[in-house]
C-alpha positions in Angstrom: 169.8 27.3 26.3 166.5 26.4 27.3 165.0 25.1 30.4 162.5 22.9 31.1 160.3 24.0 34.2 158.5 21.6 36.1 156.2 23.2 39.2 157.2 22.3 42.8 154.1 20.8 43.5 154.0 18.4 40.3 155.0 15.1 43.2 151.0 15.2 44.2 149.4 16.6 41.0 146.4 13.8 40.2 148.1 13.0 36.8 151.4 12.9 37.9 150.4 10.3 40.6 148.4 8.6 37.7 151.4 8.1 35.7 153.7 5.1 36.0 157.2 5.5 37.4 158.3 4.9 34.1 156.1 7.7 32.5 157.2 10.1 34.8 161.1 9.4 34.1 159.9 9.7 30.4 157.9 12.7 31.0 160.7 14.2 32.4 163.5 13.3 29.7 161.2 14.1 26.8 160.3 17.8 28.5 164.1 18.0 28.8 164.8 17.4 25.1 161.7 18.9 23.3 163.1 22.2 25.6 166.4 21.8 24.2 165.2 20.6 20.4 162.9 23.7 20.8 160.0 21.6 19.5 157.3 23.5 21.4 156.3 20.2 23.4 155.8 18.0 20.3 157.8 14.3 20.8 158.3 12.3 17.6 157.5 8.7 17.6 161.0 7.8 16.5 162.8 9.4 19.3 160.9 8.0 21.7 163.7 4.9 21.8 166.3 7.8 21.8 164.8 8.9 25.1 164.6 5.5 26.9 161.0 5.4 26.7 158.8 3.0 25.8 155.3 2.8 24.3 153.5 1.7 27.4 155.2 4.6 29.5 153.9 6.9 26.5 150.4 5.4 26.9 150.6 6.1 30.7 151.2 10.0 30.0 148.1 9.9 27.5 146.3 8.4 29.9 147.2 10.4 33.2 146.4 13.8 30.5 150.3 15.2 30.6 150.4 13.9 27.1 147.9 13.8 23.8 148.2 11.6 20.9 148.7 13.4 17.7 150.0 12.6 14.2 153.2 11.6 14.4 153.7 11.5 18.0 152.8 12.9 21.3 152.4 16.6 22.2 153.2 17.5 25.9 149.5 19.1 27.4 149.2 23.0 27.5 153.2 23.1 26.8 152.8 27.3 25.8 151.1 27.4 29.1 154.2 26.5 30.9 157.3 26.5 28.6 159.1 29.2 26.6 157.8 28.7 22.9 160.3 28.2 20.3 159.8 31.5 19.3 160.3 33.2 22.5 163.8 31.5 23.1 165.0 32.2 19.3 163.9 35.5 19.9 165.9 36.1 23.7 168.8 34.2 21.8 169.0 37.0 19.2 168.2 40.1 21.6 171.4 38.5 23.6 173.8 37.9 20.8 173.1 42.0 19.6 173.5 43.1 23.5 176.6 40.8 23.3 178.1 42.2 19.9 177.6 45.7 21.4 
């Protein structure tokens, strides 16, 4: 299991405060989805409805700087600085599996 980490000071961050309430909900939902799917913070455009997000909410995240619009969808700002990478999660899982085999 991968975890999506949120800073305990998020509630007062200027980017968070500049984001719509729906955008904030999308940010959390998309973050947990991205962590689970090991996308390194990439949210494909076609996944937005599954996450119960709207184009307006995604635009709110882009406008506040929490997301960047990229080819095919959006990318969390500085994902690698705050979240474990796909590679790190898979490496940890492999090491855990080996430890359990022993």
